[in-house]
N, C-alpha and C positions, 0 to 999 in steps of 0.2 A: 489400672485402678482409677476410678473417677473420684476426684477430690471434691468435697462439698465446699462450696463457697458461700460464706455468709454475706448477705447484702445489708449494708448499713442504711437504715431508713433516715432520711433527712428530717430533722425536727426544727429546722431554722426558718421555715416559711412564716410570714407575718401572722397568718391566721392561727397557727399552732402556738406561736410565742404569745399572742394576745390571750389565748385560752389559759396558757400556763401562768402568765403574769396576773390574770384575773383571779385565778385560784389562790395565788400567793397573797394578793391584796385582801381577798375575802377571808382567808385564813388568819392573816395578821389582824384584821379588824375584829374578828371573833375573839382573838386573844386579848386585844386592847380593851374592848368594851367590858364594863362591869357585868358580872353574872347576875341573873335574875334573882338568884337565891340571896344575894347581898342586899340588905335593906338600904333605902326604900325600894322594895321589889317592883312597885308599880312604875317608878321612874326608870329604873334600869331595864325593865321589860319594854317600855316605850322607846328608849334609846336604841336597843337592839333591834326592835321591830322596824324602826324607820331607817336604820343604817344597813342592816343585813337583808332586808326584804326586797331584794332586786337592785337594779341599777347597772348601767354599763361600765361604770368606773372610768369614764373617759378622762377625767381630770387626773386621777391617780396614775393611769397608764401614761399620760403625757409627761407627768413628772418623772416616772421611771425611765421612759425612753429618751427624754431630754438628758437625763443624767448619763445614760449609756453613751450617747453620741458626744458628750462632753468629757469623756474619760472613764466613767464608770468606776471611780476610785473607792466609793463608799456605798456599795449596793444595799447593805442592810439599813443604813441610814436613809437612803433614797426610798426604800420600801416604807419605812416608818413615816417619812415625809409625805409620801403618796397617801398613806392612811390618814394623816393629819388633814390633808386637803379634802379627802372624802368625808371625814367627820364634820368638817366645817360646811361642806356642801349639804350634808344631810340636815344640819341645823337650819340652813337657809330654806330648804324645801319644806320642813315642818312649819316654819313661820310664814312662808309665802302662802301655804294652803289654808291658813286660818281664815275664819269668816270675815275678820276685819281687814284682811289684805286681799288675796286673790280668790278666796272662798271656793276652794277645790275639795271635793269629797273623795276623790280617788287619786292615788299617787303610785306609780310603778305597778299598776294593775291591781292594787289592793286599797282598802279604805285608808284615807289619810290618817295621820296620827291623831288629830283632834276628834275625828269620827270614832276611832277605835278606843281612845283613852280619855277623851274629853279635852276641852281647850286649856284648862289649867295645867294638866300634866304635859300636854303638848308643848306649851310655852316653856315650861321648866326643863323638859327633855331637850329642847333646842338650846336653851341656855347652857345646860350641862355638856352637850356635845361640843359647843363652841369652846368651853373651858378645856375639855379633854383634847380637842384638836391642838391647842397650843402646849398643853402638858406633853403631848406625844412628840411634837416637833422639838421642844426644848429638851426632851429626854434623850435625843440622839447623842451618842457618846463618841463615836469614832472620829468624825471630822474635827478640825480645829473649831473651838467655840465661836470664832469669828464667822465661820461659814453658817453655822446654825442660827446665830443671832441675825445675820443678814437675811436668811431664809424666812425666819419668823417675822422680821420687819416687813418683808415683801408681802407675806400672806396677810398680816394684820392690816396693812395699808389697803390692800385690795378689798378687804372685808368691811371697811369702815365707811364713814360718811361721804368721803370724796368719790367712792366707787360703788361697791355693791349695795350698801344700804342707801346711799344717795340715789343710785339708779332706781331702786325700788320706790323711793319716795316720789321721784319724778314720774314713774310709771303710774302710781296711784293718782297723783295730782293732775295728770294729763288725760285721765279717763273722761270721755265725752267732749273733749276739745277738738277743734279742727286739726287734722293730720298735719304735722310739721316735719320736714326733713331734718332740720337741726335738732328738734326734740327727740325724734325717734333714734337718731344716731347717738345722742347723749345717753338715752336709756339703754340701748343695746350694748354700747361699748362699756358701760359701767356696771349694769346689773348682771350681765352675762359674760361678756368678753374678757373683762379684767381678771376674773378668777381663773379662766382658762389660760390667760397670759401669765398669771402668777404661777400656775402649775408648771409650765415650761421653764420659767425663770428660776423657780426654786430648785428644779432638777439640775440646772446648770450651776447654780451657786453652791449647792452641796458637793458637787464634783470638784470644787475649787476652780471652776472656770473663771477666766478673767472677766472683768467688768463688761467688756464689749460683747462677750458671748451671752451674758445674762440679758443685756439690753436687746441683743438681736433676737433671742428667744422670746422675750417679752413682746417685741414688735410682731413676730410671727404669730404669737398667741392672740394678739389683738385682732389680727386679720381673720384667723380661723375661728376665733370666738364670735366675731361679728357674723361670719358666714353661718356658724352654728345657730345663732339666734334667728337669722333670716329663715333658715330651714325650719326651725320650730314654728315660726309664724305661718309658713306655708303648710306645714303639717296640720295646724289648727284649722286651716281652710279646706284642704283637700286630702288630708291623711286619714288614717284609721286609728281607732282607740288601741288596737293591738300594738301599733308602732309607738304611739305616744305614751301609753300606759296611764292615761288620764282622760277626763272628759274633754271633748273638742267642741268647736264652733262657739266658744265663749268669748273670744276676743272682740268680735264684731258686736255681739250682744251688749258687752260692757263698754263699748266705745274705746277699746284699747288702742294705744299708739303703736302701730305695727308697720314694718317695712312695706308689705303689700298694700296697706291702706294708703301709703304715700305714692308708691311707684307702680303698683299693679303686680299681678302674679308673674307675668313673663319677664319683666325687668328684674324682679326680685330673684328669680332663678338665675338669670344671667349674672347679676351682681354677686350672688353667692359663689358661682363658678369662678368669677374674676378674682374674688378675694382668696379663694382656695388656691388658684394658680399662682397668685402673687406670694402666698405663704410658702408654697412648694418651691418657687424660685429662690426665696430667701434661704431655704434649707440646703441649697446646692453647695454651699461652702463647706458643709460637713460630709463626713464619710458615714457609711452604714445607716442611711436614712430610710431604708425600706419600710421599717415599722411605722415611723411617723407618717410617711407618704400613705401607707395603707389606712391608718386611722383617719387622716384628713379626708381621703376619698370616701371612707365609710360614713363620715359626717354628712358629706354632700349627697351621697347616693340615697339618703332617706326620702328625697323628693324626686328622684329620677327613676 
């Protein structure tokens, strides 16, 4: 008699885990966001449209996976924190797209929030998403309160005038000025890299990771975040709207301070690769880093 043998299919490869965790984040975001039926429906519709209408969830995934390699003690809270970061990110995209800032009519392959709902609702939707981000973070119950407060502190600092908002101001004020290595580094590290660094750091903090782990993850995040923005600069020059999900070739038209404007395309690609390799080297002190390695390479491969 021939016995039937059941073969167990492995579901642990990074691509599979990414898809599963992406579904978890999107499902949780759908749960957290106010329903359109709840007044004011126009505001809640705009919030849901801008948050759930696409997006790779890179920052949320980095938070989840940082938490995993730092002990994975509070997975439900790590998921909530990853959603908090994505809500905050959605707010920044809404405001960045406004005519008074980057003036982008398309985001994630669909009309920007201000095009769909008007500038007033877009501004208020961004404001509400920022508030909801911190409500979500502070609503985590399982870890000690100290962990959650530290995570909220990291996220709020990254989003304020010293980093994200300050980087946006520098970006606007630098338009049309001669390209400067110092200025472009300031913009990229603060406008983009800092929130990516915070995503990794928050994941470590919520796990109860020691201070040096949080700092190490933050350092790794600054490197991969800088590489991420260099890649975005390159996509604007030689990428496709399908990859970017927004209009391209606008940086040069507006005189934006970009890495290729200072260093050229070839050196920009080399530096993005160097930063990614340095970030990967820093990860080697941890175990089970395949998922983070996978997403770091995915960030870089968009221009290769």
